[in-house]
Structures are given as C-alpha cells and as structure tokens.
C-alpha positions in Angstrom: 19.5 0.4 -42.3 23.3 -1.0 -43.2 25.4 -2.4 -40.4 28.2 -0.3 -39.1 31.3 -2.8 -39.8 32.6 -3.9 -36.3 36.4 -3.1 -37.0 37.1 0.4 -38.3 40.6 1.0 -39.3 42.0 4.3 -38.4 44.4 6.4 -39.7 48.1 6.4 -37.8 48.5 8.8 -35.0 51.8 10.2 -36.5 52.6 14.1 -35.1 53.6 16.1 -38.0 56.7 18.9 -37.5 56.1 21.7 -35.4 56.5 24.1 -38.5 53.6 22.6 -40.4 50.4 24.7 -40.4 47.6 23.6 -38.6 44.5 22.6 -40.5 42.3 24.0 -37.8 43.5 27.4 -39.0 42.8 26.3 -43.0 39.2 24.8 -41.8 37.9 27.8 -39.9 35.8 29.3 -42.6 34.3 26.1 -43.3 32.4 25.2 -40.0 31.4 28.4 -38.9 27.9 27.4 -37.8 25.0 29.6 -38.2 22.9 30.8 -35.1 20.4 28.1 -34.4 16.7 29.4 -34.1 16.6 28.6 -30.4 18.7 29.0 -27.4 21.6 26.3 -27.4 24.4 25.5 -25.1 27.9 26.4 -27.0 29.5 23.5 -28.8 32.4 22.3 -27.0 35.1 20.6 -28.9 36.9 17.5 -27.1 40.0 15.8 -28.3 39.6 11.9 -27.9 42.5 10.2 -26.3 41.8 6.9 -28.0 43.5 7.2 -31.0 41.9 3.7 -32.4 38.6 5.4 -32.3 39.6 8.7 -34.0 42.1 10.9 -34.7 42.7 14.5 -34.6 42.8 16.7 -37.8 44.9 19.3 -36.3 47.8 16.9 -35.9 48.1 16.6 -39.5 49.6 18.9 -42.5 47.6 20.0 -45.4 49.8 17.7 -47.6 49.1 14.7 -45.7 45.1 15.5 -45.8 45.5 15.7 -49.4 46.4 11.8 -49.5 44.2 10.9 -47.2 40.9 13.0 -46.5 41.1 14.0 -50.1 41.2 10.5 -51.3 38.5 9.3 -48.7 36.2 12.3 -50.0 36.6 11.0 -53.4 35.3 7.2 -52.6 32.5 9.0 -50.4 31.3 11.1 -53.2 31.9 8.5 -55.7 29.7 6.3 -53.5 27.4 8.8 -53.5 27.1 9.5 -57.0 28.3 13.1 -56.6 30.4 14.6 -59.3 29.3 18.1 -60.0 31.9 19.6 -57.4 35.1 20.8 -58.7 38.5 19.2 -57.1 38.7 22.5 -54.9 35.4 22.9 -53.7 35.2 18.9 -53.0 38.4 19.1 -50.8 37.1 22.0 -48.9 33.6 20.5 -48.5 34.4 17.3 -47.3 37.2 18.6 -45.0 34.5 20.5 -42.9 32.7 17.2 -42.7 35.2 15.1 -41.4 36.5 17.9 -39.3 33.1 18.4 -37.8 32.3 14.8 -37.2 35.9 14.1 -35.8 35.4 17.1 -33.0 32.6 14.6 -31.5 35.1 11.4 -31.9 33.4 10.0 -35.3 36.6 8.7 -37.4 37.4 8.8 -41.0 35.9 5.3 -41.8 32.9 6.2 -39.7 32.5 9.2 -41.6 32.5 7.5 -45.0 30.2 5.1 -43.6 27.5 7.6 -42.8 27.6 9.0 -46.2 27.4 5.7 -47.8 24.4 4.6 -45.3 22.4 8.1 -45.5 22.6 9.4 -48.9 20.5 12.9 -47.8 24.0 13.9 -46.3 25.2 15.1 -49.5 22.3 17.6 -49.6 22.8 18.9 -46.2 25.3 21.8 -45.3 28.1 21.8 -42.7 26.5 24.5 -40.8 22.9 22.5 -41.0 24.9 19.4 -39.6 26.4 21.8 -36.8 23.4 23.2 -35.7 21.8 19.7 -35.4 24.5 18.2 -33.4 23.9 21.3 -31.2 20.5 21.0 -30.5 20.7 17.0 -29.6 23.3 18.4 -27.0 20.8 20.8 -26.1 18.2 18.2 -24.5 21.2 16.8 -22.5 22.7 14.2 -24.8 26.4 14.7 -24.0 29.2 15.0 -27.2 30.3 11.4 -26.9 27.0 10.1 -26.9 26.1 12.1 -29.6 28.5 10.5 -31.6 27.2 7.0 -30.9 23.5 8.2 -31.3 24.6 9.3 -34.7 26.4 6.1 -35.7 23.1 4.2 -34.6 20.6 6.2 -36.4 22.2 8.3 -39.1 18.9 9.6 -39.9 18.6 11.8 -37.3 21.2 14.0 -38.9 19.0 14.5 -41.8 15.2 14.2 -40.3 13.1 17.3 -40.0 10.8 15.6 -37.5 13.9 15.9 -35.1 13.9 19.8 -35.0 10.5 20.0 -33.8 10.7 17.2 -31.2 13.6 18.9 -29.7 12.2 22.6 -29.7 8.9 21.3 -27.9 11.3 19.2 -25.3 13.3 22.4 -24.7 10.6 25.2 -24.8 7.7 23.6 -23.1 9.3 21.0 -21.0 12.0 23.1 -20.1 14.7 20.2 -20.9 13.4 18.0 -17.9 13.5 14.6 -20.1 16.0 12.3 -19.1 18.8 12.3 -21.9 18.8 8.4 -21.5 15.0 8.8 -22.3 15.9 11.0 -25.4 18.5 8.5 -26.8 16.2 5.5 -26.2 13.5 7.4 -28.0 15.5 8.5 -31.0 17.3 5.0 -31.7 13.6 3.1 -31.2 11.4 5.7 -33.0 11.1 6.2 -36.8 11.2 9.9 -37.6 8.0 9.7 -39.0 6.4 8.9 -35.7 7.8 11.7 -34.0 5.4 13.8 -35.6 2.3 14.7 -33.1 4.6 14.1 -30.0 3.8 17.7 -28.7 0.0 17.1 -29.4 -0.1 13.6 -27.3 1.7 15.3 -24.4 -0.5 18.2 -24.5 -3.3 15.6 -24.8 -2.2 14.2 -20.9 -1.8 17.8 -19.7 -5.4 18.8 -21.3 -7.1 15.6 -19.2 -5.6 16.5 -15.9 -2.3 15.3 -15.2 -0.2 18.3 -13.8 2.1 20.1 -15.7 4.6 19.5 -13.3 4.3 15.9 -13.0 4.4 15.4 -17.2 8.3 15.1 -16.8 8.0 12.3 -14.4 5.6 10.7 -16.5 7.6 10.8 -19.9 10.9 9.7 -17.8 9.2 6.5 -16.6 7.4 5.0 -19.5 8.7 3.7 -22.9 7.7 7.0 -24.9 7.9 5.0 -28.4 5.1 2.4 -27.0 2.9 5.2 -24.6 3.1 8.1 -27.1 4.8 7.4 -30.7 3.0 4.3 -31.5 -0.3 5.4 -30.1 -2.9 7.7 -32.0 -4.6 10.6 -30.1 -7.6 8.4 -30.4 -6.1 5.8 -28.6 -4.7 8.1 -25.7 -8.3 9.6 -25.1 -9.8 6.1 -25.2 -7.2 4.6 -22.3 -7.4 8.0 -20.1 -11.3 7.7 -20.4 -11.1 4.1 -19.4 -8.9 4.4 -16.3 -10.9 7.5 -15.3 -13.2 5.1 -13.9 -11.2 3.5 -11.3 -8.8 6.5 -10.5 -7.4 8.0 -13.9 -4.9 10.5 -13.2 -3.8 9.3 -10.1 -2.9 5.8 -11.4 -1.1 7.4 -14.2 0.8 9.7 -11.8 1.9 6.7 -9.4 2.5 4.1 -12.4 3.1 5.9 -15.6 4.0 2.4 -17.3 0.2 2.1 -17.7 0.6 4.3 -20.5 2.7 1.5 -22.3 -0.1 -1.1 -22.1 -2.7 -1.7 -24.8 -5.9 -1.0 -23.9 -7.7 -3.8 -25.5 -5.5 -6.5 -25.1 -4.0 -5.6 -21.6 -5.3 -2.9 -19.3 -9.6 -4.0 -19.8 -8.8 -8.0 -19.5 -6.7 -7.5 -16.4 -9.1 -5.2 -14.6 -11.9 -7.4 -15.4 -10.4 -10.2 -13.6 -10.5 -7.9 -10.4 -14.1 -6.6 -11.5 -15.2 -10.1 -11.3 -13.7 -10.7 -8.1 -15.4 -7.8 -6.5 -18.9 -8.6 -8.0 -18.9 -5.7 -10.5 -18.0 -3.1 -7.7 -16.0 -0.2 -9.7 -15.5 2.1 -6.6 -13.8 -1.2 -4.7 -11.9 -2.2 -7.7 -10.3 1.4 -8.1 -9.3 1.4 -4.6 -7.4 -1.6 -5.2 -5.2 -0.1 -8.0 -4.8 3.0 -6.3 -3.1 1.2 -3.6 -1.1 -0.7 -5.9 -1.4 0.3 -9.7 1.4 -1.9 -10.6 -1.1 -5.2 -9.8 -1.9 -4.1 -13.6 1.4 -5.3 -15.1 0.6 -8.8 -14.4 -0.9 -10.6 -17.0 -4.3 -12.1 -17.1 -3.0 -15.7 -16.6 -1.0 -14.9 -13.5 -3.8 -13.0 -11.9 -6.2 -15.9 -12.5 -3.8 -18.6 -11.4 -3.6 -16.8 -7.9 -7.3 -16.6 -7.7 -7.8 -20.2 -8.7 -5.2 -21.0 -6.0 -7.2 -19.2 -3.1 -10.6 -20.7 -4.5 -9.5 -24.5 -4.8 -6.6 -24.8 -2.0 -7.5 -22.2 0.4 -10.9 -22.6 -0.2 -11.9 -18.9 -0.2 -15.0 -17.6 -1.8 -14.8 -14.8 -4.3 -15.7 -12.3 -1.8 -13.1 -13.2 0.5 -10.4 -13.5 -2.3 -11.2 -9.7 -3.1 -11.1 -8.6 0.5 -7.9 -10.2 0.8 -6.3 -8.3 -2.2 -8.2 -5.3 -1.3 -6.1 -5.5 2.3 -3.1 -6.4 0.5 -2.7 -6.4 -3.0 0.7 -7.8 -3.1 -0.4 -10.9 -2.5 -0.4 -11.0 -6.5 3.4 -10.4 -6.3 4.1 -13.8 -3.8 5.3 -16.7 -5.7 2.3 -19.5 -5.5 4.9 -22.3 -5.5 7.7 -20.5 -2.9 5.5 -18.5 -0.6 1.8 -19.1 -1.1 1.3 -23.1 -1.2 3.6 -24.0 1.9 2.2 -21.0 4.1 -1.1 -21.9 3.5 -0.1 -25.5 3.9 1.4 -24.6 7.3 -1.7 -22.7 8.7 -3.8 -26.1 7.9 -1.3 -28.2 9.8 -1.8 -26.0 12.9 -5.5 -26.6 12.7 -6.8 -23.8 10.9 -9.9 -24.5 8.7 -10.6 -22.2 5.3 -12.5 -19.3 7.9 -9.9 -19.3 10.2 -7.0 -19.1 7.3 -9.1 -16.4 5.9 -9.3 -14.1 8.9 -5.8 -14.8 9.8 -4.6 -13.3 6.8 -6.6 -10.8 6.6 -5.1 -9.6 9.8 -1.5 -10.6 9.1 -1.2 -10.6 5.2 2.2 -9.9 5.6 2.4 -13.9 6.5 2.2 -14.2 2.8 5.0 -11.8 1.5 7.9 -12.0 4.1 11.2 -14.2 3.2 11.5 -17.9 4.9 14.4 -16.8 6.8 12.4 -13.8 8.2 9.6 -16.2 9.6 12.0 -19.0 10.3 13.6 -16.8 12.6 10.7 -15.6 14.5 9.3 -18.9 14.7 12.5 -20.0 16.5 12.1 -17.2 19.3 8.1 -18.3 19.9 9.1 -21.7 20.0 11.9 -20.5 22.7 9.4 -18.9 25.0 7.1 -22.0 25.0 4.6 -22.1 22.3 4.2 -25.3 20.7 5.0 -25.8 17.4 1.4 -26.4 15.1 -0.8 -24.7 17.3 -3.5 -22.2 16.8 -1.8 -20.1 19.6 1.3 -20.5 17.7 -0.2 -19.0 14.3 -1.6 -15.9 16.6 1.7 -15.3 17.8 3.1 -15.4 14.3 0.5 -12.6 13.0 1.9 -10.6 15.3 5.4 -10.6 14.8 5.0 -10.3 11.2 4.8 -6.5 11.9 8.1 -6.3 13.5 11.5 -7.2 12.9 13.8 -10.1 14.3 16.1 -7.6 16.0 13.3 -5.8 17.5 11.7 -9.1 18.8 14.9 -10.3 20.2 15.4 -7.2 22.1 12.0 -7.2 23.4 12.3 -10.5 24.7 15.6 -9.7 26.2 14.4 -6.7 28.0 11.3 -8.4 29.3 14.0 -11.2 30.9 16.2 -8.8 32.1 13.1 -7.2 34.4 12.7 -10.5 36.1 10.1 -12.0 33.7 10.5 -15.5 32.8 10.2 -17.1 29.1 6.7 -18.8 30.8 5.4 -15.4 31.7 6.3 -13.6 28.4 4.2 -16.4 26.7 1.3 -15.9 29.4 1.3 -12.2 28.6 1.6 -12.5 24.8 -1.5 -14.9 24.9 -3.6 -12.1 26.7 -2.4 -9.1 24.3 -0.6 -11.0 21.2 0.0 -7.1 20.1 2.8 -6.7 22.6 5.3 -9.1 20.6 5.4 -6.5 17.9 6.1 -3.4 20.2 9.6 -1.5 20.2 11.7 -2.6 22.7 12.4 0.9 23.7 8.5 1.9 23.8 8.3 -1.0 26.3 11.2 0.0 28.5 9.9 3.6 29.0 6.5 2.0 30.0 7.7 -0.3 32.3 10.3 2.2 34.0 7.1 4.5 34.5 4.9 1.9 35.8 7.4 0.7 38.6 9.1 4.1 39.4 6.4 6.9 38.6 3.2 5.2 39.5 5.1 2.5 42.0 3.6 -0.8 40.7 4.6 -3.9 40.7 5.7 -5.8 37.6 3.4 -8.5 38.6 0.3 -6.4 37.2 1.5 -6.5 33.9 0.8 -10.3 33.9 -2.4 -9.4 34.6 -2.8 -6.5 32.3 -0.3 -6.8 29.5 -2.2 -4.3 27.3 -0.8 -1.7 29.5 2.2 -2.0 27.2 0.3 -0.9 24.0 -1.2 2.8 25.2 0.8 5.9 24.3 3.1 6.6 27.4 2.6 10.6 27.3 -1.0 11.0 25.8 -2.8 7.9 27.7 -1.1 6.5 30.3 0.7 9.7 32.2 -2.5 11.9 31.2 -5.1 9.6 33.0 -3.0 8.7 35.9 -2.5 12.5 36.9 -6.4 12.9 36.2 -7.3 10.3 38.4 -4.8 10.7 41.3 -5.9 14.0 41.9 -9.6 12.5 42.9 -9.5 9.0 43.9 -5.7 8.5 45.0 -3.1 6.2 44.3 -4.9 2.7 44.3 -6.7 2.6 41.2 -7.2 -0.1 38.8 -4.8 0.0 35.6 -7.4 -1.7 33.3 -10.0 0.8 34.6 -8.2 3.6 34.0 -6.9 2.8 30.5 -9.1 0.7 29.0 -12.3 2.9 29.2 -13.0 5.1 25.8 -11.6 9.0 25.6 -15.0 10.0 25.3 -16.5 8.1 28.5 -13.0 9.2 30.4 -13.9 12.8 29.6 -17.3 12.6 30.6 -16.9 10.6 34.2 -14.2 13.1 34.6 -16.3 16.0 34.2 -19.1 14.6 36.7 -16.8 13.9 39.1 -15.3 17.3 39.1 -18.8 18.8 39.1 -19.9 16.7 42.2 -16.6 17.5 44.0 -17.5 21.1 43.0 -20.7 21.0 44.5 -19.9 19.1 47.6 -17.3 21.7 48.2 -19.9 24.3 47.8 -22.3 22.6 50.6 -19.6 22.4 52.8 -18.9 26.0 52.8 -22.6 27.2 53.1 -23.0 24.9 55.9 
C-alpha cells in the first residue's frame, strides 16, 4: 500500500458571499444513498472545525468549485486512466465523491490520494461508498474513526468481504464487538482472510463456548491471530487439545490462549507442567484452571523457574509441582529480585530444604509480596521481641503475609491498649501465630465479650490465645450459652472451644439425656 503523504495541503478556508448558491443544494441528487440490505443507523454529517484537515464544500460557490474540485477531479481521473466521461458527468460524479468524503473529514488532497492508491474506486458509485461508510458506523466505529480507518486501509471501501463480516457482527453477535477491536481487525487483516470468520466463530460456539461469552472472548483476543490466520482444522485441534486440561473454561477465563500456536507454544508449555506432575493431566489441569495465564510464559521462562527450585532450593519435582499447584503465580515472581533473596533469607534463618518447602506451601505469598511490604512487617515483629534470622521469626512472617501492614499495626496497638506488653504479644503469637493475621476489629469484639460477658481475665488469653481465632457468634457465644446452662460459669475455654462440632453436639445430647433421666427419677421418687 502506498503511504499517505505526511503533509496534505488544503484549500483556503474563505467564505463566499451570502448571496452565492449553496453547493449542498447542487449536490443533493448526487449522493442520495440507496437503502442498505440490513438495518443501519442514520448517516450523520459533521462539519470539521479543523480547517487544516478538511474544508466544507457548502462554503464554496459553484464557480470556485469549477476551479478547484474540477481541476482535482481531472487530476484524479488522469491518474486513474479514466477518459470516457464527459465534462459534465465528470464534474457531477467527482463532486459527489469529494462531498461524501469531506462529510467524514477527508479533504481534497486525501481524496485524490485515495483514488490514486485504490484504483477500484473508479468502478464504485457514490451510493455504494455511502452504504459502506454506513455499515462501518453500524458496528460502532465513530465517523471520525471511519475517516482515519479509510486513510489507513483504502481497500475497506471496495472489498466485498467487508459486507459479509459486518452483517455477521450485526445480526448474530448483535454488534457487541468493541469498535477498537473492529478497527484493529480491519487494519491488520487482509480482506481475503475475513472469509470464513463467521464459520470459525460458530465453531467455537459449537464446541461448548456459551454464546453469551463469545463477545467477551472476541474482544480479548487478537482477532487476526486467533481467528483469521487460523484454519478451521487448526482451531478444532487446539480446542481438542485444551479439552484435556479444562477446555472451554480455560478459553473463557483466558481468551488469549486462542492467540497461541498449538505446536510451538501451547503444547511445549503444558509439557513442562506435565513433566513436573509426573504426567498427571488432572493435576496439570487444576494448575491451568487456577491460572490460565501461566501459559503466556515461554518455555524458557517456565524451565528457568523450575531449575531455580531444583538447584538452589533443593526441591524435588513433586515438591516444585505442589508449590505450583498451591501458588501458580510463582512463575510471575522475578527470580533475581524476589525468589533468590527470599529463599536466601530462609536459609539464613536456619531452614533446610524440607523446611523451606513446608513454609512456602503454607505461606506462598512470601514469594510475591513487595520488598516494602515484607520489610514493614519484619520491623513490627522485631519490635515486639522476635529475634532476627530465627525460625520463630520465619513462622511469624508466614502468618503476617496474609494481612496488611496497617491491620498488623492496629492489631498490636489494640493489644497494647488492653494492657498486654510486647513480650506478652510475642508469647501469644508463638503459641498461635495465626493471631497476627486476624482483623483488629474482630479481636476487639472477642476480647470485649470475654471480659464483659463471660467475666474472664485477660490473662487467660496468654494461656489460650487460640480463643481469638474462633468465630464469635457461631462458636464462642453459642457454646458458652449451651454449657453455662449445664455446668455453670467455671468452664475451661480450651475444652469449650477446641473440641470438634460433632463431638460437642454428641456430648451435649448425652448430658441432656442424663439430665432428663435424673429429673424423671427424682420426680418418681
């Protein structure tokens, strides 16, 4: 395609006398559009305010047009080797073209460029061009964007394949494809490759993709790569292969999978995970369903992360796969900036390979959080008494990965206001590390209930900090009210809350039955 000149001269924007006849009245019969074969929005004209981009024909007299547009028309027709039009027909025909294009912001010199770079325009009527512009607007492309699209791809004015595509998008997909997607498709795709677009989309629907999801998928892929450049057979093979690992669900959650080549991208990447899992397709599918985007990483990227855990952390392949299964985003963590320094920190704290593996499976976010986030939490832990580079510190760090720095600060501040010391907080968190990640507002309600409703001492939390981890309404209040009726106030919090729900219900039923039997025997006597 010939390139559009970067500098396009325009005609002077002078205004004719008010008595001069309007050219729009002279051209009304030239550009009356024929009715399109499917419903389209009305064509709206727009007067461009940028006089350096285009001019309005309605501001010129017929005399001025004869000197400018007609001379331009002669240049266009000369370049197009059109010599079989009379002077009158030449003027009328070209006025229609120039007026139509200028309505959407395409100026005189740009119009000449279009005729010079798309010879087929000489065989197309003004009415046909008008219908094509209307059809482009019908799929959501704004008038100004239509003009830019035409100048980038003059072929869209004359290619027969465009009509079939637009009819399909309007009628079957109800115009739900984003206009930016449409523009990108038309700019990057040769018109001949648009043939069969409808058939390929229907193929996706026939293979299980819900019709209500198809617009979402098409709006989130490269339509040229995913549809136009792929044959029907290639799309079938890709869907059949992915069906072993989640199929439709994978495509819906990560439409970009359709962009990838089956043989050179998808199969090699999945084989890396299959090898780690020992050939377990179900477990590999679980990883992909959790994070379909893992397939966006190259084979080299995936293998480099696997090799890091093998060689530096000392993990076996089953351990690496279990970590990936728990936290697929491990592949998104930078080896140099995150994985290496954090595994090194765990080693410095005295953990061996087995202990590092167990820690990371329980607290995988340790590998993903920012340095600022972790360093802030580390400071809080050291301030309450944890020693640096110890296993106890690592355990506490694992707990605080699941909370924010703000909540951690408020939680420690709350316990201090109740009279606990930093040493007390450390003792409690060593017994029950999870307390470090609990919401400060939830802790406040539970402590208030313990002291105010049950009438216990705060010191009991030092012996049984796990109290703070039970649900207030569903477990603490419910069990306390049930037991208070049978054994009174002096019950052990540990025995009250730590027993399983099933065992608690069984014991409670037995006690109720015994109590009922005792009451009956007392009444009989």
